[in-house]
N, C-alpha and C positions, 0 to 999 in steps of 0.2 A: 642479465637475463639467464635463466636456467637453461643449460644445453647439455643435460646429462643423458647419456645413452647406456643402457644395460644390455650386454650380450650374454645370452644363455645358450651354451653349446658345449657338449662334452668333447668335441674335436678340437684339441688344443691348437693345432696348426691353423685351422680356420678361425678360431677365436682370436689368435694373435694377429692374423692377417687383417681381420675386420677392425680390431682395436687400433692397429697402426694406421690404416686408411682413414678411420673416423677421427682419431685424435689429431692427425695432421691438419684437419680442417677446423680446429679450435674447440671440438666437443670434449666434454669430460666423459671418460669411458670407464664403466665398471664391468666386471665379468663374473660369471658363475658357470659351474660345470654341470649343474642339474637344476630341476625345477624347484626343489626345496631350498637350495642355496639362493636361487634367484628371488624367491618369495621373501627370504630373510633380508636380502639387500633392499627390496622394495619397502619393507617395514621401517628401515633405518634411513633411507635416502629418498629425496624427491627426484624421481626419474620421469623424464618427458617421453622417452621412446624406449621400448624393449625390442630387441632383435632376438628371436628365439627359433631354434631348430624345431622341426615338427617331431623328430624322433629323439626323445631324451631318455636317459637310462631309468628314470623314476616316474615318468609321466608322459601322457600323450600331449603333444604341443597344441592340438586343437582344443582339448579340454582346459589346458593351461590358459589359453586366451580368455575363456569364459571366467575362470577364477580371477585373473588379473583385472579384467574389465569390471567385474562385480565389486571388487574392493577398491580399485583405482580407476574410476570411469574416465578420467582426463589423461591417463597414460595411453599413448598409442602403441600398437604392437605391429611389428613387421615380421612375418613368419618366413623362415628359411626352409626351402624344400629341395629335394633331389628331383632329377628329371622325371623319375617314375612316380613322384608323389605330388604333381601339380594339382591334382584334384583335391588333395589335402589343403593346399594353400587357398583354393577357392572356398572350401568348407570353413576354413579359419576366418575368412573375410565375413562369411555369413554369421559367424559367432562373435564378430565384433573387431576383428583385426583390421588394421588400416590398409595393408597390402601384403604382398609376398614377393620374395626374391628366390630365384632358382640358382642353386649352386653352379658355378661356372659362368654365370651371366657376366656381362661387361661390368667391371668394377666402377665405371663412371656413373652407373645408375644409382649407386648406394647413397651418395651424399645428397643429390637432389630429392631422393625419396625420403630421407631422414628430415630434410628441411621442410618438406611438405607436411610430414607427420607432426613436426614441432609446431608449425603454423596452426594446424588444426587443434592441437593440444592447448596452445595459448588462447585461441579463439574461444574454445569451450570453457576455459578457466575464467576468461573475462566475462562471458555470458553468465556463468554461475555467480560471479562476484556481483554483477549488476542485479541478478535476480535476488540474491541475498540482501542487497541494499534495499530493494523494493519491499521485501518481506519485513526487514527491520523497520522500514518507514510506515508500512501499512498493516503489519501483522498484529497479533494480540498483545505483544510486548509494547506496542506503541500506544495502547490504551492506558492513559494515566489514571492512577488511583488504586487504593487498596481497601476501600470500604466493603463491608459484607454485601451490601446491595449490588455494588458493581461486580464483585467477584462472583456472585451467584449468576449474574447475567453473562459474564465471560465464560463461566463453566458450561452453561447451556450452549452458548455459541460455539465453543470449541468442540463439543460433542457432535453437534449437527453439521459442523464444517466437513467432517469425514464422509458425509453422505451427499446425495444429490437432492435431498428433500427441499421443497419450497419453504421459505422462511418468511414470516411476517414479523417485522420489528415495530413495536408499539412504544410510544413515549412522547413527551412534550417536544415542541420545536427547540432545536439547539441542544438536544440531549446526546447527540453523537450517533444517530442511526446510520449515516453513511460510513462513518468510521468503523462501526461494527460490521456492516455489509462487506467492506473491503477486507477486514480481518478474516471473515468467514471464507471469502474467496481465496485469499492468499494462504490459508491453512488447508485448502482442499486439493484434490487431485487435479483441479482445473487451474491451478495457480500460474501455470505457464501460458495460459490462454487469456483472451481479453477480459477485462472488467469494464463494463460500460454502465454509466450512471445517467439517469434521465429524471428530471423533475417534472412530473405530469402536470403540475399546476402552472407551468410556464407556457404551455401550448394550448391553443384552441382545439376543439374536437377533430376537425379535418387535418390540421397540421400535425397533431400528435399521432394520428394514424399513419400519416406519411412518414413521420420521423421514425416510428417504431418498425413499420413493415416495408417502407420504401414504396416506390411507384414506377409505373411503366411510362414510357414516352407517350405523350398525348392524353394522359389521364387528367391533366389540368390544362387550362388555357396557357399557352406559352411554354409548356414543358416539352422539351425536345429530346431529352435524354432519360434513360432509365436511372433510377436512384436506388442504391442499396440502403436498407433500413438498419436501425440500431440492433434489431433482433438478429439479423443476418451477420452484422459486424461482431456481435457477441458470441456467435456460434462456436461451440467448444468450450466457452467460458461461462461467465455469469453476467446477467443483466440486473441492475438494481433500479427498481421503479419507486422513486420517492413520491410521497403524497399521492399514493394510488387511489385514495378516496376521491380525488378530483377527476378521475377518469369518467368519461360519459358512459351512460348505460349501454349504448350501441357498441362502443369500443370494448366494453367489458366482455361482451359475448365473443368477440374475436380473440380477446386475451384468453378466455376460457378454452377456446379451441387449441391455442398454442400449448397450454398446459396439458391438455388431454392427448394431443396428437403430435406435438412438436412441428406442426405445420401451420401456415398462414397464407393468405393471398395478398400480394402487393396491390396497392391501389391501381385499378385498371387492368389487372392481370387475370387470366382465366385458368392459369395453372398454379397449383400450390407450390410454395417454397418450403423445403424441409430444413430444420435446424436442430442442433443439439445444444440447448442452452438451459442453464439453471436460472431460476427466477427468485430473486429476493425482493420483497416489497416492504414499504414502510408507510406509516400514517400516524398523524396525531389526532385523527378523528375517531369517534366511537362508531365502528362499522356496524355494530348491532343496531344502533339507532338509525344509521343510514339505510339499513335493510328495511327497517320498519317504515321508514319514510318512502321507500320504493325507489331510492336513488342508487342503491348498490345491490348487486345480485348476490343472493344467498349462496348459490352454487359456486360462484367465483370465490366468495369469501372462504368457503370450506376448502377449496383447492389451494388458496394462498396461505391459509393458516394451518397447514399440516404441522408446522412447528412454530409456535409463537414465543417471542422473547420480549418482555416489557423492560425497557431501559429505565433505570432510576433517574429522577430529576436531580439536579444539583442540590436542591434543598434536602434531599434524602441522603446525601453523601457529603455533608458539610466537612467531614474530616479529610476529604480529598482536596480541599481548597488550597492547603499548603503546598501539596505536590503539584497541582495544576498551576498555581501561581509561579512556582519555581520553573516549571516547564516553559510557560509563556515568557518569563523573564529571559531565559536562555535563548529562546527562539527569536524574540524581538531584539535582544542585544546583538545577535549575529546579523539580523536583518538591517538594523540601524547602524551597525559597526560602532557600537559604543560599549563602555564597560557596564557590566550588570550592576544595577543599583542595589543598595542595601534596602532591606525591607523592615520597617518598624513593626512591632507587635500590635500597635494601635491600628496600623493599616490592615493587617490580617484579621484582627478582631472585627473591624468594620465590615470587611468582606463577608465574614461568617454570619453577620447579623442580617444580611440582605436576603430577600426572598428569591431572587434569581429566576424571574419568570422566563428570561431568555436562555437560561441554563449555561452550558459551557461556552456557547457562542457569545453570550452577553459578557461572561467573565473575560474571555479573550479580548473583546473590544475595550473593556474597562482597563485591563492591564496595559494594552497598547497606548491608550490615551494618557494614562498616568505616567508612562515612561517618557512620552513626548514632553510632558509638562515638568517632570521632576528634575531636581538638581543633584542627583546622585543618591538620593535617599527617598524611598516611597513612604509618604505620610498621608493620613486621611484627607488632608486639604487638596490632594491631587485627584480625588475621586469625584464623580458627578454628585450633584446635590441630592439626588434621590437616594444615594447610598449613605450619605452623611447625616441625613435627616430620616431616621428610621421610624416608621409608623409604630406608635405605641411606645417609643423609647423616650429618653430624657430630653432629646432635642425637640424643637418646635418647628412647625411649618408656618407659623405666624410670619407675615410678610416682613416685618421689621427685623425679626431674628434671622431670616434667610438673607436679607440684605446685609446685615452686620457680618454674618459668617462669610458671605461672598466677598465683601470688601477686604476682610481679614485675609482670606485666601489669596486674593490678587496681590495684596501687599507682601505676602510671604513669597509669592512667585517672583515679584519684581525686586525682592530683597530690600524692601522699604523705600524704593524709589517712587515718591508720590506722583511726580510728573508722568512717569511711565504707567503707574497704576491708573491715573486719571484717563490716560489715553486708552488703555485696555478697557476700562469701564465705560468709555465714551461719555464722560461727564467733565465739567469744568474743574480746574484745580481748586478753586475756592469752595466749590460744592463738596469736593472730597474732604478738604480740611474740616468743613462744617460737620460732615457725617462722622469723621474720625473723632471729633470732640463730642458729638452726640452719643456715639456708641462707646466712648472711652477706650478707643483702640490705641 
């Protein structure tokens, strides 16, 4: 554990006294006689706590606090003041110092104060590390692929992330709309506040309103407590409304009020609740057609679509399948605690011929299934039938051919064990032998 303390003071006697007291308690002590020397030490060494005099020959100690905290936000500063400059110590705290000591104070105060400062520095460092892990997991770098279509969508998302504009994500089911919404949030100034995702299609009208806005006790039969809604929970951060096209027309009017005023009424409440929330929405529906049919409000659409991003389908970014496959192989290898299997070219070629109606979500499921079945090498035989029999390809969907290929696949999986293959196929062993002879397997 790093326990380095830097003392900045031009009073050599005080500097030596402090260094002796602090080093006896197991701390690593560095010293500097002025501000510039101290800053040079900070450039070279990882310092947890700085103890600095207010009156330095080349700088004002209060201003030095700001300089250090700007460049090294997790380094804590204890300011040393004289009896007549206690006000300077208070001002230094306002500028970011951890605390101050008055010259002549009881020396027993020094070590406990340094320990508290180090605890704070370590806590801030751990929080920063966790936040960076979250950003690594959910940020733009986590979006796998390098195709022009994907890069164009990422470029738009990265630009709008720096603003508070509402964003409407369009694209097919499974194209990664929630992944993009998370990346926008964690690249924004709201990244340290909540990201709340809700799928509007999973709730009925009344339940969705209660989930979003909360309710007061007595608003429903049997409800005895107030409930905070997801909008309030996301305040300061971002709320992601997936499948927003499923929202009822009545609830759409209330959502419009949130976008216009940042206020809403909880179910059963007569007073508005105010929030500060960014709204990102997504849909795979054509909202223009929904407006024509009278099931989606035009005014809400225009508020939601301040900035639209259409995510490419997987069929539009086939060149990303290699990268996505490698990503899912690593992920499922870790999850299943098995070695990452080898991938044959035939396996990847088969993936690239598929239409991928379910997009990335479908590819993920296919890879997971293949890894469960495979024997250390991924081959086409471990893929679902709908992938190995491509429409318009050389393979046939004639029942006899499907049956032949399926039996061949099961025999490969069972490594030629016909009794086991018959069990998996749920047919008699004699039937299997007959089919093997018929199909010349």
